[in-house]
C-alpha positions as a Markdown table, in Angstrom:
| # | Residue | x | y | z |
|---|---|---|---|---|
| 1 | Met | 90.8 | 250.6 | 15.5 |
| 2 | Arg | 89.1 | 247.6 | 13.9 |
| 3 | Tyr | 85.7 | 249.6 | 13.6 |
| 4 | Cys | 87.7 | 252.4 | 11.7 |
| 5 | Phe | 89.4 | 249.8 | 9.5 |
| 6 | Gly | 86.2 | 248.2 | 8.8 |
| 7 | Met | 84.6 | 251.6 | 7.8 |
| 8 | Ser | 87.7 | 252.2 | 5.6 |
| 9 | Leu | 87.6 | 249.1 | 3.7 |
| 10 | Ile | 83.9 | 249.6 | 3.1 |
| 11 | Cys | 84.4 | 252.9 | 2.0 |
| 12 | Ala | 87.2 | 252.0 | -0.5 |
| 13 | Phe | 84.6 | 249.1 | -2.0 |
| 14 | Leu | 81.6 | 251.4 | -2.4 |
| 15 | Ile | 84.4 | 254.1 | -4.2 |
| 16 | Ile | 85.4 | 251.3 | -6.3 |
| 17 | Leu | 81.7 | 250.2 | -7.1 |
| 18 | Leu | 80.9 | 253.8 | -8.0 |
| 19 | Thr | 83.8 | 254.7 | -10.5 |
| 20 | Ser | 85.2 | 251.5 | -12.1 |
| 21 | Asn | 84.1 | 251.5 | -15.7 |
| 22 | Gln | 84.1 | 247.5 | -15.5 |
| 23 | Leu | 81.1 | 247.7 | -13.7 |
| 24 | Phe | 77.4 | 247.3 | -14.9 |
| 25 | Ser | 74.2 | 247.4 | -13.4 |
| 26 | Trp | 72.8 | 245.0 | -15.6 |
| 27 | Pro | 75.5 | 242.8 | -17.0 |
| 28 | Asn | 72.9 | 240.4 | -18.3 |
| 29 | Gly | 71.0 | 242.8 | -20.4 |
| 30 | Ile | 67.1 | 244.0 | -19.2 |
| 31 | Ser | 64.3 | 244.2 | -22.1 |
| 32 | Gly | 61.3 | 246.4 | -22.2 |
| 33 | Arg | 63.2 | 249.7 | -21.6 |
| 34 | Thr | 62.7 | 251.2 | -25.3 |
| 35 | Lys | 60.1 | 254.0 | -26.2 |
| 36 | Lys | 58.6 | 250.8 | -27.8 |
| 37 | Ser | 56.9 | 249.6 | -24.2 |
| 38 | Asn | 57.4 | 252.6 | -21.7 |
| 39 | Asn | 58.6 | 256.0 | -21.8 |
| 40 | Asn | 61.0 | 255.9 | -18.5 |
| 41 | Gly | 64.0 | 254.2 | -20.1 |
| 42 | Cys | 66.8 | 253.2 | -17.8 |
| 43 | Gly | 65.2 | 255.8 | -15.1 |
| 44 | Thr | 65.1 | 253.1 | -12.4 |
| 45 | Cys | 69.0 | 252.3 | -12.0 |
| 46 | His | 70.3 | 255.1 | -14.2 |
| 47 | Ser | 69.9 | 259.1 | -14.5 |
| 48 | Ala | 69.3 | 260.7 | -18.0 |
| 49 | Gly | 71.8 | 262.1 | -19.8 |
| 50 | Thr | 72.8 | 264.0 | -23.2 |
| 51 | Ile | 76.6 | 263.5 | -23.7 |
| 52 | Asn | 76.1 | 260.3 | -25.5 |
| 53 | Thr | 74.2 | 260.1 | -28.7 |
| 54 | Ala | 73.3 | 256.9 | -30.7 |
| 55 | Val | 72.1 | 256.5 | -34.3 |
| 56 | Phe | 70.4 | 253.7 | -36.5 |
| 57 | Ser | 71.8 | 253.1 | -39.8 |
| 58 | Gly | 70.5 | 251.1 | -42.4 |
| 59 | Pro | 68.2 | 251.2 | -45.6 |
| 60 | Asp | 65.1 | 253.0 | -45.4 |
| 61 | Thr | 62.8 | 251.0 | -47.7 |
| 62 | Val | 62.9 | 246.9 | -47.4 |
| 63 | Tyr | 60.9 | 244.2 | -48.8 |
| 64 | Lys | 58.1 | 242.4 | -46.9 |
| 65 | Gly | 59.6 | 239.6 | -45.2 |
| 66 | Gln | 63.3 | 240.6 | -46.0 |
| 67 | Thr | 66.1 | 240.0 | -43.7 |
| 68 | Val | 68.4 | 243.0 | -43.5 |
| 69 | Ile | 71.3 | 244.3 | -41.7 |
| 70 | Tyr | 71.1 | 247.7 | -39.4 |
| 71 | Ser | 73.8 | 248.9 | -37.4 |
| 72 | Leu | 73.3 | 250.9 | -33.8 |
| 73 | Thr | 75.9 | 253.2 | -33.4 |
| 74 | Ile | 76.7 | 254.6 | -29.9 |
| 75 | Asn | 79.3 | 257.5 | -29.6 |
| 76 | Lys | 80.7 | 258.4 | -26.2 |
| 77 | Ser | 83.3 | 261.2 | -25.3 |
| 78 | Ser | 85.6 | 258.8 | -23.4 |
| 79 | Thr | 86.5 | 255.3 | -22.9 |
| 80 | Gly | 83.9 | 253.0 | -20.8 |
| 81 | Asn | 81.3 | 250.2 | -20.9 |
| 82 | Gly | 77.3 | 250.5 | -21.9 |
| 83 | Gly | 74.5 | 248.6 | -22.5 |
| 84 | Val | 71.6 | 248.5 | -24.9 |
| 85 | Asp | 68.2 | 247.5 | -25.7 |
| 86 | Ile | 66.6 | 247.3 | -28.7 |
| 87 | Ala | 63.3 | 246.5 | -30.2 |
| 88 | Ala | 61.1 | 246.6 | -33.2 |
| 89 | Leu | 57.4 | 247.7 | -33.2 |
| 90 | Asn | 56.5 | 244.6 | -35.4 |
| 91 | Gly | 59.4 | 243.4 | -37.2 |
| 92 | Leu | 61.5 | 240.7 | -36.1 |
| 93 | Leu | 65.0 | 241.1 | -34.7 |
| 94 | Asp | 68.1 | 238.7 | -34.7 |
| 95 | Thr | 71.7 | 238.7 | -33.9 |
| 96 | Ser | 74.3 | 238.9 | -36.4 |
| 97 | Tyr | 77.6 | 237.2 | -36.5 |
| 98 | Thr | 79.6 | 240.5 | -36.9 |
| 99 | Cys | 78.5 | 241.5 | -33.8 |
| 100 | Ala | 79.6 | 239.6 | -30.3 |
| 101 | Tyr | 77.6 | 241.8 | -28.0 |
| 102 | Leu | 74.0 | 241.2 | -28.4 |
| 103 | Lys | 71.4 | 238.5 | -27.4 |
| 104 | Ile | 67.5 | 238.1 | -27.6 |
| 105 | Met | 65.7 | 238.9 | -24.6 |
| 106 | Asn | 62.2 | 238.7 | -24.8 |
| 107 | Ser | 62.0 | 239.5 | -28.7 |
| 108 | Glu | 64.4 | 242.5 | -28.2 |
| 109 | Leu | 68.1 | 242.9 | -28.3 |
| 110 | Val | 70.5 | 243.3 | -25.1 |
| 111 | His | 74.1 | 242.9 | -24.4 |
| 112 | Phe | 74.9 | 239.8 | -22.4 |
| 113 | Met | 77.9 | 241.7 | -21.3 |
| 114 | Pro | 79.1 | 245.0 | -20.9 |
| 115 | Ile | 79.9 | 246.7 | -24.3 |
| 116 | Pro | 83.1 | 248.4 | -24.1 |
| 117 | Ile | 82.9 | 251.8 | -25.7 |
| 118 | Ser | 86.0 | 254.0 | -26.7 |
| 119 | Gly | 84.7 | 257.2 | -28.8 |
| 120 | Ser | 82.1 | 255.0 | -30.5 |
| 121 | Ile | 81.0 | 251.7 | -31.4 |
| 122 | Ser | 78.6 | 250.2 | -34.2 |
| 123 | Leu | 76.4 | 246.8 | -33.3 |
| 124 | Asn | 75.1 | 245.5 | -36.1 |
| 125 | Phe | 71.9 | 243.1 | -35.9 |
| 126 | Lys | 69.8 | 241.7 | -38.4 |
| 127 | Tyr | 66.0 | 243.0 | -39.1 |
| 128 | Ile | 63.4 | 240.8 | -40.6 |
| 129 | Ala | 60.4 | 243.1 | -41.9 |
| 130 | Pro | 56.7 | 241.9 | -41.2 |
| 131 | Asn | 54.9 | 240.3 | -44.0 |
| 132 | Tyr | 52.7 | 243.6 | -44.6 |
| 133 | Ile | 53.3 | 246.8 | -46.8 |
| 134 | Gly | 53.6 | 250.2 | -44.6 |
| 135 | Thr | 56.0 | 251.2 | -42.2 |
| 136 | Asp | 57.6 | 249.6 | -39.0 |
| 137 | Thr | 59.5 | 251.5 | -36.6 |
| 138 | Leu | 63.1 | 250.5 | -34.8 |
| 139 | Tyr | 63.7 | 251.8 | -31.0 |
| 140 | Ala | 66.9 | 252.1 | -28.8 |
| 141 | Thr | 67.7 | 252.5 | -25.4 |
| 142 | Phe | 71.5 | 252.5 | -24.2 |
| 143 | Asp | 73.3 | 253.3 | -21.4 |
| 144 | Ile | 77.1 | 253.9 | -20.1 |
| 145 | Gly | 78.6 | 252.9 | -17.0 |
| 146 | Tyr | 77.5 | 252.1 | -13.3 |
| 147 | Met | 75.1 | 253.9 | -12.4 |
| 148 | Gly | 75.5 | 256.3 | -15.4 |
| 149 | Asn | 73.7 | 258.3 | -18.0 |
| 150 | Trp | 70.9 | 256.7 | -20.4 |
| 151 | Arg | 69.5 | 258.1 | -23.5 |
| 152 | Trp | 66.9 | 257.3 | -26.0 |
| 153 | Ala | 68.3 | 256.8 | -29.9 |
| 154 | Pro | 66.2 | 258.5 | -32.2 |
| 155 | Asn | 63.6 | 256.3 | -33.4 |
| 156 | Arg | 64.2 | 254.8 | -37.1 |
| 157 | Val | 61.2 | 254.1 | -39.3 |
| 158 | Ile | 61.3 | 251.3 | -42.1 |
| 159 | His | 59.3 | 251.5 | -45.3 |
| 160 | Ile | 58.0 | 248.3 | -46.0 |
| 161 | Lys | 57.2 | 247.4 | -49.8 |
| 162 | Gln | 56.1 | 244.7 | -52.3 |
| 163 | Pro | 59.0 | 242.7 | -53.6 |
| 164 | Ile | 59.0 | 242.3 | -57.0 |
| 165 | Gly | 58.8 | 238.3 | -56.8 |
| 166 | Ile | 62.0 | 237.2 | -58.4 |
| 167 | Thr | 64.9 | 236.8 | -55.7 |
| 168 | Asn | 67.4 | 236.1 | -58.7 |
| 169 | Asn | 67.8 | 235.7 | -62.5 |
| 170 | Thr | 66.7 | 232.3 | -62.5 |
| 171 | Glu | 62.7 | 231.1 | -62.3 |
| 172 | Pro | 62.0 | 228.1 | -60.1 |
| 173 | Ala | 61.5 | 225.1 | -61.7 |
| 174 | Tyr | 58.5 | 224.3 | -59.5 |
| 175 | Tyr | 56.3 | 225.1 | -56.5 |
| 176 | Glu | 58.4 | 223.7 | -53.3 |
| 177 | Leu | 58.0 | 224.4 | -49.2 |
| 178 | Tyr | 60.7 | 224.6 | -47.4 |
| 179 | Gln | 61.1 | 223.5 | -44.0 |
| 180 | Asn | 60.9 | 226.3 | -41.4 |
| 181 | Tyr | 64.3 | 227.8 | -40.1 |
| 182 | Pro | 65.2 | 227.7 | -36.8 |
| 183 | Asn | 63.6 | 224.3 | -36.0 |
| 184 | Pro | 62.9 | 224.0 | -33.3 |
| 185 | Phe | 62.0 | 227.4 | -32.8 |
| 186 | Asn | 61.5 | 230.2 | -30.2 |
| 187 | Pro | 60.7 | 233.0 | -30.8 |
| 188 | Tyr | 60.6 | 233.1 | -34.4 |
| 189 | Thr | 60.9 | 231.2 | -37.3 |
| 190 | Ile | 61.1 | 231.9 | -41.2 |
| 191 | Ile | 59.0 | 229.9 | -43.7 |
| 192 | Ser | 60.2 | 230.2 | -47.6 |
| 193 | Tyr | 58.7 | 228.8 | -50.3 |
| 194 | Ser | 59.2 | 228.9 | -54.6 |
| 195 | Leu | 56.4 | 229.6 | -56.9 |
| 196 | Lys | 56.9 | 229.1 | -60.5 |
| 197 | Tyr | 53.9 | 230.6 | -61.6 |
| 198 | Asn | 51.9 | 233.6 | -60.5 |
| 199 | Thr | 49.1 | 232.6 | -58.0 |
| 200 | Phe | 46.7 | 233.2 | -55.4 |
| 201 | Val | 48.6 | 231.7 | -52.1 |
| 202 | Asn | 47.7 | 231.2 | -48.8 |
| 203 | Leu | 49.9 | 229.9 | -45.9 |
| 204 | Asp | 48.3 | 228.8 | -42.5 |
| 205 | Ile | 49.3 | 227.5 | -39.3 |
| 206 | Tyr | 47.6 | 224.8 | -37.5 |
| 207 | Asn | 48.1 | 223.2 | -34.5 |
| 208 | Ile | 48.9 | 219.4 | -34.2 |
| 209 | Glu | 44.9 | 218.7 | -33.6 |
| 210 | Gly | 44.5 | 220.6 | -37.1 |
| 211 | Lys | 42.8 | 223.5 | -35.6 |
| 212 | Phe | 43.3 | 226.8 | -37.4 |
| 213 | Ile | 45.7 | 229.3 | -35.6 |
| 214 | Thr | 46.5 | 232.1 | -38.3 |
| 215 | Ser | 47.0 | 232.8 | -41.5 |
| 216 | Leu | 50.3 | 234.5 | -42.4 |
| 217 | Val | 49.8 | 234.8 | -46.2 |
| 218 | Ser | 46.4 | 235.6 | -48.4 |
| 219 | Glu | 47.2 | 237.1 | -51.8 |
| 220 | Tyr | 48.4 | 237.0 | -55.2 |
| 221 | Gln | 52.0 | 236.8 | -55.6 |
| 222 | Arg | 53.9 | 236.5 | -58.5 |
| 223 | Thr | 56.7 | 234.1 | -59.7 |
| 224 | Gly | 59.7 | 233.6 | -57.2 |
| 225 | Lys | 61.0 | 232.5 | -53.9 |
| 226 | Tyr | 59.3 | 233.9 | -50.7 |
| 227 | Ser | 60.3 | 234.2 | -46.9 |
| 228 | Ile | 57.7 | 234.5 | -44.4 |
| 229 | Pro | 58.4 | 235.5 | -40.6 |
| 230 | Phe | 56.4 | 233.3 | -38.0 |
| 231 | Lys | 56.3 | 235.5 | -34.5 |
| 232 | Val | 55.3 | 233.2 | -31.6 |
| 233 | Ser | 54.9 | 236.1 | -29.4 |
| 234 | Asn | 51.6 | 237.3 | -31.4 |
| 235 | Tyr | 50.0 | 234.3 | -30.5 |
| 236 | Pro | 48.9 | 232.4 | -26.8 |
| 237 | Leu | 51.1 | 228.7 | -28.2 |
| 238 | Ser | 52.1 | 226.2 | -26.0 |
| 239 | Ser | 55.3 | 224.1 | -26.9 |
| 240 | Gly | 54.9 | 221.1 | -29.1 |
| 241 | Val | 53.9 | 220.3 | -33.1 |
| 242 | Tyr | 52.8 | 222.6 | -35.4 |
| 243 | Tyr | 52.2 | 222.3 | -39.3 |
| 244 | Tyr | 52.0 | 224.8 | -41.8 |
| 245 | Arg | 50.2 | 224.8 | -44.9 |
| 246 | Leu | 51.2 | 226.5 | -48.3 |
| 247 | Ala | 48.2 | 226.0 | -51.0 |
| 248 | Thr | 48.2 | 227.9 | -54.1 |
| 249 | Asp | 45.9 | 227.4 | -57.5 |
| 250 | Arg | 47.9 | 224.4 | -58.3 |
| 251 | Thr | 49.1 | 222.9 | -55.5 |
| 252 | Ser | 49.0 | 222.7 | -51.4 |
| 253 | Glu | 51.9 | 220.9 | -49.2 |
| 254 | Val | 52.0 | 220.9 | -45.3 |
| 255 | Lys | 55.0 | 220.5 | -43.3 |
| 256 | Ser | 55.6 | 220.3 | -39.7 |
| 257 | Met | 57.7 | 222.2 | -37.7 |
| 258 | Ile | 58.4 | 222.5 | -33.1 |
| 259 | Leu | 58.0 | 225.0 | -30.9 |
| 260 | Leu | 60.0 | 224.9 | -27.6 |
| 261 | Lys | 59.7 | 227.2 | -25.0 |
């Protein structure tokens, strides 16, 4: 009798586990499941599905270094909890204050709790364009329900062009190099500066010993304000103090920043 009662409890638990919409196999999110990095998706935990869909929305063209809000809209035929993994080929991703379900994991955006989906939901996030002219790509994988169906969203190609330079109707009063934000930072930070005149610009990164690490900008730029992303994952850097130096035809300035891993 005890054996049968125990087996009944186990069976009941398994039924609840497999059918509950409130359970999710990766409640804290998992990265590396988009077409950017593999072709398996969520196949290790979920089966592939075709009923659920998702699509990116946002501008087709952005300026290099520009921060833009994009959305991933997930559509489901019924109510259920889901998860997501969003990645960019070269640009940077960040959370948006208008979305309460996403966090950064390994430079990708994932859910930090099961996302309740009733029909559809739009997840807003920040995209920071890389510092080049060309194209970039957004990827996403999403799934619905415990041991549910996962699917890739169609990749979104973003065209990146040269900014016109002036970001408002007033000309910068002088050359100025701003403090990076965030600081301390990880996995990325934004370095901004203003130019009063058209000039050739070099924006370089150095370690605390003065050793050159990389050049973020090396080109002729027009008057205006610029914001350049510095992505830590592109370089084998450890925690510590680093310097960024802005050099133009008429001035040079250095500021420090702190990387915390």
